[in-house]
C-alpha positions in Angstrom: -15.7 28.1 -73.2 -16.7 29.8 -70.3 -14.7 31.3 -67.7 -15.4 28.6 -65.2 -14.3 25.7 -67.2 -10.9 24.4 -66.5 -8.9 22.5 -68.7 -7.1 19.2 -67.3 -3.4 19.3 -68.4 -1.5 15.9 -68.7 0.8 15.0 -65.7 4.5 15.0 -66.5 5.8 11.4 -66.5 7.0 10.2 -63.1 5.3 12.8 -61.0 3.0 10.5 -59.3 6.1 8.4 -57.9 7.7 11.6 -56.8 4.5 12.8 -55.0 4.1 9.6 -53.2 7.7 9.5 -52.2 7.6 13.2 -50.7 4.2 12.6 -49.0 4.5 12.5 -45.1 4.8 9.0 -43.6 3.1 7.7 -40.8 5.1 7.8 -37.7 3.8 4.5 -36.4 3.5 0.9 -37.6 3.0 -2.4 -35.7 6.8 -2.5 -34.5 6.4 1.0 -33.0 3.1 0.0 -31.2 4.8 -3.2 -29.8 7.7 -1.3 -28.5 5.4 1.3 -27.1 3.6 -1.4 -25.2 6.8 -3.0 -24.0 8.0 0.3 -22.6 4.7 1.1 -20.7 4.8 -2.6 -19.3 8.3 -2.1 -18.0 7.6 1.3 -16.7 4.4 0.1 -14.7 6.5 -2.8 -13.4 9.3 -0.7 -12.3 6.8 1.8 -10.8 5.4 -1.2 -8.9 8.7 -2.1 -7.5 9.3 1.5 -6.4 5.9 1.8 -4.7 6.4 -1.6 -2.9 9.8 -0.7 -1.5 8.6 2.9 -0.2 5.0 1.8 0.9 4.7 -1.9 0.9 5.0 -4.5 3.6 7.4 -7.5 3.9 5.8 -10.8 3.2 5.0 -12.8 6.3 7.9 -15.1 7.4 7.1 -18.9 7.3 6.5 -19.0 10.9 3.9 -16.3 10.8 2.1 -17.5 7.7 -1.1 -18.0 9.7 -2.9 -14.7 8.3 -2.5 -11.0 8.7 -2.0 -11.1 12.6 -0.2 -14.5 12.5 -2.2 -16.3 15.2 -5.7 -16.3 17.2 -6.5 -13.3 19.4 -4.5 -10.7 17.2 -1.2 -12.2 18.6 1.6 -13.1 16.3 2.1 -17.0 15.9 4.7 -18.8 18.1 8.4 -17.9 18.2 10.6 -17.5 15.2 12.8 -20.4 13.9 16.5 -20.3 15.2 16.0 -18.1 18.3 13.8 -15.1 18.8 10.5 -14.4 20.2 7.0 -13.2 19.0 4.6 -11.6 21.2 3.6 -8.1 22.4 5.8 -5.2 23.8 5.5 -5.1 27.5 8.0 -2.6 28.1 11.1 -0.6 26.7 13.6 0.1 29.2 16.6 1.9 27.6 18.3 -0.8 25.2 16.2 -3.6 26.8 12.9 -4.8 25.3 10.5 -6.9 27.2 8.2 -8.9 25.1 5.2 -11.0 26.2 4.5 -14.2 24.3 1.1 -15.7 23.4 1.4 -18.2 26.3 2.3 -15.3 28.8 5.9 -15.7 29.1 8.0 -12.6 29.3 11.1 -12.6 27.2 14.1 -10.2 27.7 15.5 -8.9 24.6 18.8 -6.9 24.7 19.4 -4.7 21.7 22.6 -3.0 20.3 23.8 -0.5 17.6 23.4 -3.3 15.1 19.9 -4.1 15.8 17.2 -3.0 13.3 13.8 -2.1 14.4 11.3 -2.2 11.6 7.7 -0.7 12.1 6.7 -0.7 8.3 9.8 1.1 7.8 13.0 1.0 9.4 12.8 2.8 12.8 14.5 3.2 16.3 13.7 1.2 19.4 11.8 4.4 20.9 9.1 3.8 18.1 8.0 0.6 20.1 5.0 1.0 22.7 3.4 -1.4 25.0 0.9 -3.6 23.4 2.5 -3.4 19.9 2.8 -7.1 18.3 6.5 -7.6 17.5 8.8 -10.6 16.2 12.3 -10.7 17.6 15.1 -12.5 15.7 18.4 -13.1 17.5 20.5 -15.3 19.6 19.3 -16.3 23.2 22.3 -16.6 25.9 22.4 -19.1 28.6 20.0 -17.0 30.8 17.4 -17.0 27.9 18.2 -13.2 27.0 17.9 -12.6 23.3 20.6 -10.6 21.7 18.5 -8.9 19.0 19.5 -8.8 15.3 16.1 -7.5 14.2 13.0 -6.6 15.6 9.8 -6.3 13.4 6.6 -4.6 14.6 3.1 -5.2 13.5 
């Protein structure tokens, strides 16, 4: 026998099973992969909701469903249902807003502390400028002056 020859020794009984039991196991299986996929989908869905709340726009209301600008000529479509006005800002004078509708009529809008003004995000009345398309929701009085509950620009 030479110095490079090795002799194979018989394995003790049960050693193969013990080695197999002690071997490192895979950390993944089908269930782990499925759960990871569900977590990724749920995370993406929640991230989409957060992004929409922060940077998204609200869906057009049924009366303005005519397209991105609402109606022809870039003006929003007719007045909203149940009181209100749609048109462009003519003038902001203190707490009063004057809106010119698509047919050229000027509507006076009275605002108050509870009136919300939205320009992609909730804003103040001072953010409205002449020529900006707006939708006003509120209740008109006997003179036709609307007390606004919300104003949406754009």
